[in-house]
C-alpha positions as CSV (number, residue, x, y, z in Angstrom):
1,X,50.5,134.2,138.3
2,X,53.9,134.7,136.3
3,X,55.7,138.1,137.6
4,X,55.8,141.0,135.1
5,X,59.4,141.1,133.1
6,X,61.5,143.8,134.3
7,X,62.2,146.6,131.8
8,X,64.9,146.5,129.8
9,X,68.2,148.1,131.0
10,X,68.5,151.9,129.3
11,X,71.7,151.6,126.7
12,X,74.6,153.6,128.4
13,X,78.0,154.7,126.6
14,X,80.8,152.0,126.6
15,X,83.1,152.1,129.4
16,X,86.2,154.8,129.2
17,X,89.7,152.8,128.4
18,X,91.4,152.5,131.5
19,X,95.2,153.8,131.8
20,X,97.1,151.4,134.0
21,X,100.6,152.3,136.2
22,X,102.4,150.4,138.3
23,X,100.1,150.5,141.2
24,X,96.8,152.1,139.7
25,X,94.2,152.0,137.5
26,X,92.4,154.6,136.5
27,X,89.8,156.1,133.7
28,X,91.1,158.0,130.8
29,X,88.9,161.1,130.4
30,X,87.8,161.8,127.1
31,X,89.3,164.9,125.5
32,X,86.6,167.6,123.9
33,X,87.8,170.0,121.2
34,X,84.9,172.5,120.1
35,X,84.0,172.7,116.9
36,X,85.9,175.0,114.2
37,X,86.2,175.5,110.4
38,X,89.6,175.4,110.0
39,X,92.7,174.6,111.9
40,X,95.7,176.9,111.9
41,X,99.1,175.3,112.2
42,X,102.5,177.0,112.7
43,X,105.3,175.4,113.0
44,X,107.2,176.4,115.7
45,X,110.4,174.4,115.5
46,X,113.5,175.7,115.8
47,X,115.0,175.3,112.3
48,X,111.7,177.0,110.6
49,X,112.6,179.9,112.8
50,X,115.8,180.1,114.8
51,X,114.7,183.7,116.0
52,X,111.7,182.7,117.7
53,X,109.6,184.6,115.3
54,X,107.2,181.8,114.5
55,X,106.1,181.6,118.4
56,X,106.0,185.2,118.6
57,X,103.9,184.8,115.5
58,X,101.3,181.9,116.9
59,X,101.2,184.2,120.5
60,X,99.7,186.8,118.5
61,X,97.4,184.8,116.8
62,X,94.8,184.9,119.8
63,X,94.3,188.1,119.4
64,X,94.3,188.4,115.7
65,X,91.7,185.8,115.7
66,X,89.3,187.7,118.0
67,X,89.6,190.8,116.2
68,X,88.7,189.0,113.1
69,X,85.7,187.3,114.6
70,X,87.3,184.0,114.6
71,X,87.4,183.1,117.7
72,X,83.9,181.2,118.2
73,X,80.8,180.4,116.1
74,X,80.6,179.1,112.8
75,X,83.5,180.5,111.4
76,X,86.1,179.9,114.5
77,X,89.3,179.0,113.4
78,X,91.9,176.7,115.7
79,X,95.0,177.1,116.4
80,X,98.1,174.8,117.3
81,X,101.8,174.7,117.3
82,X,103.6,171.9,115.4
83,X,107.2,171.3,116.3
84,X,108.2,170.8,112.7
85,X,106.6,170.1,109.3
86,X,110.0,169.1,107.8
87,X,109.8,172.1,105.4
88,X,112.8,174.1,107.3
89,X,113.1,176.5,104.7
90,X,111.5,180.1,104.2
91,X,109.9,180.2,107.6
92,X,107.7,180.9,109.7
93,X,105.6,178.5,107.7
94,X,101.7,178.3,108.6
95,X,99.0,175.8,107.2
96,X,95.4,176.3,106.8
97,X,93.6,173.0,107.1
98,X,91.3,171.5,105.6
99,X,91.8,174.2,102.9
100,X,95.8,172.0,102.7
101,X,97.2,175.8,102.1
102,X,100.9,176.1,103.2
103,X,102.3,179.2,103.3
104,X,106.1,180.2,103.7
105,X,108.1,183.6,104.8
106,X,104.6,184.0,107.5
107,X,105.5,187.7,108.7
108,X,102.8,189.7,111.5
109,X,101.8,191.3,107.9
110,X,101.8,188.6,106.2
111,X,99.8,187.0,108.9
112,X,97.5,189.5,108.7
113,X,96.4,189.0,105.2
114,X,96.2,185.3,105.7
115,X,93.5,186.1,108.2
116,X,91.8,189.1,106.8
117,X,91.9,187.6,103.0
118,X,91.7,183.4,103.8
119,X,90.2,183.0,107.0
120,X,88.0,185.6,106.7
121,X,87.2,186.2,102.8
122,X,88.0,182.7,101.6
123,X,90.6,184.0,99.0
124,X,94.2,182.2,99.2
125,X,97.0,184.7,99.5
126,X,98.4,183.7,96.3
127,X,101.9,184.7,96.5
128,X,102.7,183.8,100.1
129,X,102.0,180.0,98.7
130,X,104.4,177.5,98.4
131,X,102.3,174.2,98.5
132,X,98.6,173.3,98.0
133,X,97.5,170.2,99.2
134,X,94.4,168.4,97.3
135,X,91.0,170.0,99.3
136,X,92.4,173.7,98.3
137,X,92.1,175.5,95.5
138,X,94.4,175.2,92.4
139,X,97.6,177.4,92.4
């Protein structure tokens, strides 16, 4: 009598990459980022805003996005600090992706307009734009 074939092994995820230091090897944990509709990048580099106003602007974004309902769900906006965009004039500079919209001289009042008009309303705040990338609306 022929033995019954063993069941096929279950498919599994590929093994995690390994990080090796001088004396140890450990599995690298894959980062996870929740889904989001737009990504707001704020230049906090010292040449863009030497008085620290860009960092203050970035720090205020959590509350602004939450108040606008943009901190969760389908309209969620992710925010990140960037050390330098190499566009060091007219800061603070903010870029909205994937729209490709670059804003300059972003004061707290301007940020309120960007959140309300662009991120919530879908309308670019044209008078604050210094560059529009290929995926956004033409200026």
